[in-house]
C-alpha angles and dihedrals in degrees: 000000000000091000092051090051093052088049092054093047089050093053091047091052091053092050092047089050093047091051090049092052092049093045088051091086115072135172130217110228099026090216138017130232136168146155121229138167129243115276094024137104117246113212122196128173132199137171127237116212126201105199094167126106090242132068118263105228139175092034119189134159127209125202136198138202116286108235133207112175104296095344125088141186103221122239087239088072094055123088132183112210131190094014106162122221091222141019116199123231127264107065095306120159144198130203116230129191125218116201123191119188110210115202118230092240093048112128116246120250144093114301123196137186143134141258117216119207119206127186143125134255103199102305094339126094118231122199136174137169129226120198117222125199121186121182111202118204135178120281115265119217136205089214118097101176134050089246091059095044086056089052099258135116122243093254142133137049102294117111135189094226100172138015129181138172120214115189120191108192140037097325136074134232095282102020108062123191129203116279093018116144107229132192123194110198118197127182117202123196133196102218094186108103093198112041137049123228116224128213098011113188132180122211130193126203129182121200134187087227141012118291092245091049097057097262115184120231109250101161093123091061090066097059094226110186092230123007089191121039114203099173099103095070110164114020109199122219113286093003127126131209132190126218129185127213110204133205104186093192126001104237118258093217094055115123113249118237142082124323138186123219121204127189126199129186117191145157106254109242093010101064091134087067104029117037130124132172102152120098136165089221091066123077110266088002092273111064146010112239120211141154135229108220125222121222130235113251095245086061099038103099109056143159100233145110144092092302095057112097108217091190127035126185115222143151142221116289095010110158128217096001104189118233116187118191122186113212119200130194101210096169133086096249128084117238117218091193135016122183119208123194132183117198147183122150096197092056093041090240119149111145131162137192132176125224116206125214104357103185124206111279092017133123134210126188113212120194128212130187116206137178123228115219116248095235121046129167100200135058096218134044131177117229107205118215117198123187116198121194142156090077121205100226089208089067138068111275094220095061122092091216091061091073128067101200133055138181127182145204138177137230119197113220111205111203101211096181144344107233110211119232112267111271121230112243125188132174137197135179114252094187142020116279110239135151110260095014127097115262115211119201120187111210121189119201120194122197110222094177137048124314106298145155120257128199116205122201130162115220137177096043099101100101096054105024148021125235115245101175148325112216113218105008094186128041135189105205125184121226112288092005129115135211135193128237124193115215118191123197131176108216119215102175128052128225139057107337137171139196137169135245107217119201119192125195129161090351096304122115125217123191131204115186120220128197126200136175108220118203122219123251110284120253132207096287089050088055093051089053097240118161123235090252091053091046093053091047094053090046089052095047091046091050089050094051090049091052093049090047091054093047091054091050092052093050092050093051093048095048107118117240124228113265118230122221 
């Protein structure tokens, strides 16, 4: 029993001694905390105390990443300075410096971690932990204007004399909405009455905060056509020039919130002498403040944007008219299915298509091909577009009732004309084709459309015939009926000839070619009624008689005469 008691006391003494050795190391302060800006180095100091009766030797200190949610400051950016290798006994101390280098791109937030101290007191190890908290904030700036941010003074004779915002869409001048078309109109003046300023340029920059509050440049997120406009060139003394920055369509994936727009006019290559970004037309003289508005969920999936043609010209009986509809997800939720419908009861149009996986900020263009009826009574028709979303995954994706939300839009179809069906045109000769005699052509016109008026005119005959008459020249033909037209020509040239029968209806022209073989004007033999065979026979006999006659003459001439002695 006594042995056990002494053993227990011995163990307790060792524990007390061990605790005494460990508690011999103290920190002041007991934890570290500091606030620092992006792109700076945070410096913190603390004191290590050795209150034991033995020296603290072989001192080392280990660090770890500082963590803020999913963001970290790497241990490679953390340095321990002035750490001694030994602290003597008797409540002696040493001051140590902790340096943390914060990258410029480091995310803001509260970062936490620990420092571990290692060392020995005689043969025993001593260890203690020191908690570190670092609050990272945005970088502050002494610059207020864009010229100053770029490293130039506000100096020179340039002036931003006017500034206007024009919004085409759902938003307003200082409250923009997704898919708005936005014009930023800036007027620059050369206030010097004596000298020209060469190579004047104008730059726009959009930040997510004020310049002097560490705003980040987010201009690229806005898809501005040209962030620097160089078209002014030389600005003569006292003159003004206007430039326009254009956002064709405010991107659907842009973060909502407040933004700050800065404008700067300068002389390229001489910014130290000519740079201005102050204007009484801008809020606070330095920037224009505006917001990008978010949308409610029930209005987040829409058929809208610059690609959507709100008016389309078409005509009766047009086949496969292409309708392209851009569909945007302007909300923060992803849509697994979206159903798009185009509809008009009068035109007999009711078409559907399904979009798969339309993520937030994304766009999908769906294409329909529709046929326009051949007979219409109105000049304008509305084509209704319905976009259904918030799909119930337990239901069919091609059914309207499977979706809980709907937005709509309208396309105006302008009927610019109803083209009549092509008429049927036939032609037959009503007389022989002969030079100098009237040639009669019987043309038959069949109307394959509705009751309409037809104009008939022969063309292309002028070089070989004269026009005598067209009876009748205008016809009113009922649907499916036919009427005959008599065309009379007077041929003046023989041979194979052609002309055209042109039929015009509702401004459209239809051509039927006609070929004729015109005989020459008849001679004496034609008047005697001799056939071609008889004519050739007579010509042959005549030629033979002439030949015999010539031979006889030659013989008589060559017969020798009697010689007289």
